[in-house]
N, C-alpha and C positions, 0 to 999 in steps of 0.2 A: 317088715314095714318100717320105714324111716320116719323121722320127725319126732315131735313131742309125744311121749306116751300118754294114753288116756288115763285119767284119774281113777283110782280104784273105787268101785261102788261103795265100799265100806266108808272110806274117808268122805266121799261125796255125800253120803247119807248123813254122816255126823254134822258136816257143815250145813246141810239143808235143815237139819233139826235145830241147830243153833240159830240160823236165820229165822226160822219160824217162831222160835221162842222170843227172840229179840223184837221181831216185828209185832208180835202179840202185845208185848209190853208197851210199844208205841201206840198201836191202833186202839188198844183198850183205854188209853189215857193214864196208865200207870206211870209212864214216862211222858209227861206233857211236852208239847212243842215249846222250845225255848229253854229246856232244862238240859243239864249235863248228865249223861248216863254214868253208871258206876265205872270205875277204872278197870282196866283189863284184868289185873290180878283178882279182883273181886268177882268178875264174870267167870273167870277160869274156875275159881273155887266153887261158885254157886252152881255152875252148869256141869262141873265134873268132866271137862274136856280139856284138850291141849290149847296152849296159847295160840298156835297157828290157826286152829279152827275158829277161835274167837276173832282173830284178826281178819281171816277170810270172810267171815260173816259180816263183820262191821264194814269191810270194804265193799261187799256186795250191796248192803243197805245204803251206804253212802252214794254208790253209783245210781241207785234208784231215786235218790233225793230225800229219803227218810232221815238219814243221819248226815252230819257234817263233821269231819275230822279236822280239828284245829290244832296245828302243830304247837306243842307246848301247852295247850289248854284243854286237852281231852276231846271227847266226842260228844256232840250236842244233837238234840232232836230238832230237825229242821221242818218236818211236816208229819202229819198223822195219816197220810194216805199216799201210797205209791201211785195210785191212779191220778191223784191231784197233781203231783209233781210232773208226771209224764205228760198230762194234758196241758199243764201250764207251759212246759217247754215247747210243745207242739203248737199251741195257740199263738205264742209269741212269734213264731216263724210264719204264721198263716195270714192270709188276707182277711181283713175284718168282714168283708162281704161273705166269704165262705163260712166263717164262723157263725155269722148271723143266719145264713141259710140253714145250717144244721140246727141252730138253736130255735129257729122258727118252728120246726117240726116238733122239737121237744117241748117248747112252750105251749104249743097247741094241745098236745096230749096232757100236759100238766093242767091246763085250764079245764079241759074236759073232765079229767079225773077229779079236780077240785070241785066242780059242779056236782059230781056224783057223791063225793066223800066228805065234803066240808062239814065242820061242826060249828056250833054257835060261837065257840072260842075263836075258831079260824075267822069267822065273819067279823068278830070284834076287832081282831088284829088287822084285818084288811081295811076295815072302816077307819081305824086310827091312822094307818099308813096313808090312806087316801087323803085324810084331813091334813096330815103333815105336808103332803105334796102341794096341796092348795096354798097352805101358809108359806111354804118355801117359794112357790111361784110368785105369790103376791109380794114377797120380800125381795124378789130378784136374786135369791141366793142360789147361784148356778151350781156351785160345788155341793151344797147341801141337797139340791134337787137331784143331781146325778146319783149321789149316795142313797137318797130316799127312793129313787126309782129302782135301783138294784135291790134294795131291801123289799120293795113291793113284790118284785118278781120272785124273790126267795120265799115270801109268805104264800104266794100262789102255789109254788111248788110244794111247800110244806102242807098246804091244805089238800093236796092230792093224796097224801098219805102213802106214797110209794118211795121208800128210801133210796132205791137204786136210781130212779129218775131224779130225785132231789139231789143226790150226790153229783150226778152228771151236770145238772144245771148249776150247782154251786161252783164246780170247777171250771165252768165256762163263764162265770160271773164277771171276772176281771175284764175279759174281752168285751162283754156286753157293756160294762161301765165305760170302757174307752170309746165304744161306738156311740153311746148316748152322749158322752161329753163332746164328741166331734159333731153331733147333729142337733143338740138341744137348742142352739141359737137359731138354727134354720126352722125348727119346729117347736117353738116355745110352748105351744098349747097342746102338744100331742098327748099329754097325760089325761086329757078328757076321756080318752078311750078306756083308761083304767076304770072310770066310773061305770061304763058299759060292761066291762069285764066283771066287776064286783057285783053288779046287778044280776048278771047272768048266773054267776056262782050262787048268789043268794036264792035265785029262783030255781036252782038245780037244772038249768037249761044248758046241757052240754054242748049242743050245736051252736047256740049263741055265744057261749064262752069261747069256744074254739075260733069262731068268726072274729070276735073282738081281739083275741090274741094275735091272729093273723094280721088284722088291720094295723095293730101297733107295730109289729115287726116289719110289715111291708113298708110302713112309713120310714123306718130307719134304713131299710134296704134302698128305698128310692133316694134317700138323702145321700147314700154312699154310692149311688149310681149302679146298683146291682139289681138284677131281676130276682123275683121270689122263686 
């Protein structure tokens, strides 16, 4: 058989183990985003592997977006989730309508779960976020309103108490914020639906919560000219 020979299972296994260990340091927060990881000689000594294995592992994690190799300045933690960086790259290339159509389904489920699982603390945070939205709208603070809207959605997802769903929505958050920024002038009063959503969550009415969530996202989709 011609061509490049396959890598030996033993070496591939070593590199895979190094990738797993480095990734764990990032995801666990031991190496926070924005910090420089230990230099290559320290990693070689700590892991007990060869220099090439460390380099291959770092290269692989840089490709996923977790790490960033800066020539002459070491390797830095760029993100704490490979999922987040992959979704971010994908979303940037996607039509905002398509992102919102997917998010609509996720938001509906988050709202329904929030109605079922919310705590008193969750309700307090949602009430506070809703009050901030009213103040920002009254002050015509467009930038603050968009940021506050994104935070409100994050709190609804947190009240669902489903970490997988929360992570997915977090990683689509930037796309949602851009869509809100593009449509808030056309629908300056759309946040009133948030009140209906919070009331439904408070009453633990999953059907009403899902309906309110759909109404909110449908408004954004209509503004972008896309069907639900």
